[in-house]
C-alpha positions as CSV (number, residue, x, y, z in Angstrom):
1,L,73.0,80.7,61.2
2,N,70.8,78.5,59.1
3,T,69.2,76.9,62.2
4,G,68.3,80.2,63.7
5,Q,70.6,79.6,66.7
6,Y,72.0,83.2,66.6
7,A,73.4,83.2,70.1
8,S,75.4,80.1,69.4
9,A,76.5,81.5,66.0
10,F,77.6,84.7,67.8
11,H,79.9,82.7,70.1
12,F,81.2,80.6,67.2
13,F,82.0,83.6,64.9
14,S,83.4,85.6,67.8
15,A,85.8,82.8,68.6
16,S,86.6,82.5,64.9
17,V,87.5,86.2,64.7
18,N,89.7,85.9,67.9
19,L,91.5,82.8,66.6
20,K,92.1,84.0,63.1
21,P,91.6,87.8,62.9
22,D,92.9,88.0,59.4
23,F,90.1,85.9,57.9
24,P,87.5,88.4,56.5
25,S,84.7,85.9,56.0
26,S,84.5,85.4,59.7
27,Y,83.8,89.1,60.1
28,M,81.0,88.9,57.5
29,Y,79.3,86.0,59.2
30,L,79.7,87.7,62.6
31,A,78.1,90.8,61.0
32,I,75.2,88.8,59.7
33,T,74.8,87.2,63.2
34,L,74.8,90.5,64.9
35,A,72.2,91.8,62.5
36,K,70.0,88.9,63.4
37,L,70.5,89.7,67.1
38,D,69.4,93.3,66.4
39,D,72.8,94.8,67.1
40,F,72.9,97.0,64.0
41,E,75.9,99.2,65.1
42,N,78.2,96.3,65.8
43,S,77.0,94.5,62.7
44,C,78.0,97.5,60.6
45,S,81.4,97.6,62.3
46,A,82.0,93.9,61.5
47,Y,81.0,94.4,57.8
48,E,83.4,97.4,57.6
49,K,86.2,95.3,59.0
50,A,85.6,92.5,56.5
51,I,85.4,95.0,53.6
52,E,88.6,96.8,54.9
53,M,90.4,93.4,54.6
54,E,88.9,92.3,51.3
55,S,86.5,93.9,48.9
56,D,84.3,90.9,48.1
57,H,80.9,91.2,46.4
58,L,79.3,89.1,49.1
59,F,80.5,91.3,51.9
60,H,79.2,94.4,50.1
61,L,75.9,92.7,49.2
62,N,75.2,91.5,52.8
63,Y,76.1,94.8,54.2
64,A,73.8,96.5,51.7
65,L,71.0,94.2,52.7
66,T,71.5,94.9,56.4
67,L,71.6,98.6,55.8
68,A,68.4,98.5,53.7
69,S,66.6,96.5,56.3
70,N,67.4,99.1,58.8
71,G,66.3,102.0,56.7
72,E,69.7,103.2,55.7
73,F,68.9,103.3,52.0
74,A,71.6,105.9,50.9
75,K,74.4,103.8,52.5
76,A,72.8,100.6,51.2
77,R,72.9,102.1,47.6
78,Q,76.6,102.8,48.0
79,Q,77.3,99.2,49.0
80,Y,75.0,97.9,46.2
81,D,77.0,100.0,43.8
82,H,80.2,98.4,45.1
83,T,78.6,95.0,44.8
84,F,77.5,95.7,41.2
85,R,81.0,96.8,40.1
86,I,82.7,93.7,41.6
87,F,79.9,91.4,40.3
88,E,80.2,92.7,36.8
89,G,84.0,91.8,36.8
90,L,83.3,88.2,37.6
91,D,83.3,85.5,34.9
92,D,80.0,84.1,33.8
93,D,80.5,80.8,35.8
94,S,81.1,82.8,39.0
95,K,78.1,85.0,38.4
96,G,75.8,82.1,38.0
97,A,77.3,79.9,40.7
98,D,74.9,80.9,43.5
99,M,71.4,81.8,42.3
100,E,70.5,82.9,45.8
101,V,73.1,85.7,45.5
102,V,71.6,86.8,42.2
103,E,68.1,86.8,43.7
104,Q,69.2,88.8,46.7
105,F,71.0,91.2,44.4
106,D,67.8,91.7,42.3
107,T,65.6,92.0,45.4
108,L,67.8,94.7,46.8
109,K,67.9,96.6,43.5
110,V,64.0,96.8,43.5
111,A,63.9,97.8,47.2
112,L,66.5,100.6,46.6
113,E,64.5,101.8,43.5
114,Q,61.3,101.9,45.5
115,S,63.0,103.8,48.3
116,G,64.3,106.4,45.9
117,A,67.9,105.7,46.8
């Protein structure tokens, strides 16, 4: 994903899901890849599968970002709210472990406020 090789990432994460279908992070990464490939509908399905398996703040945050970037601000707000509740329950070390997550969280909050969602 980091190299922008989205077709390769798609094959990798599809294989990962097929080999270990009970690993929710693979579904999240597949969802991110599908969003990068402009397959919004299947991206949403993959996020929903990951969240069904495990309610992780990163799953909800990435799903909210994808929804917002596709103009689905009301749904993005719902996912943001889930992210917020989970994030608030983390200990301080976990909250500050990845500053990129905090930055994305804050950026999403501003975008949702500007959208009126």
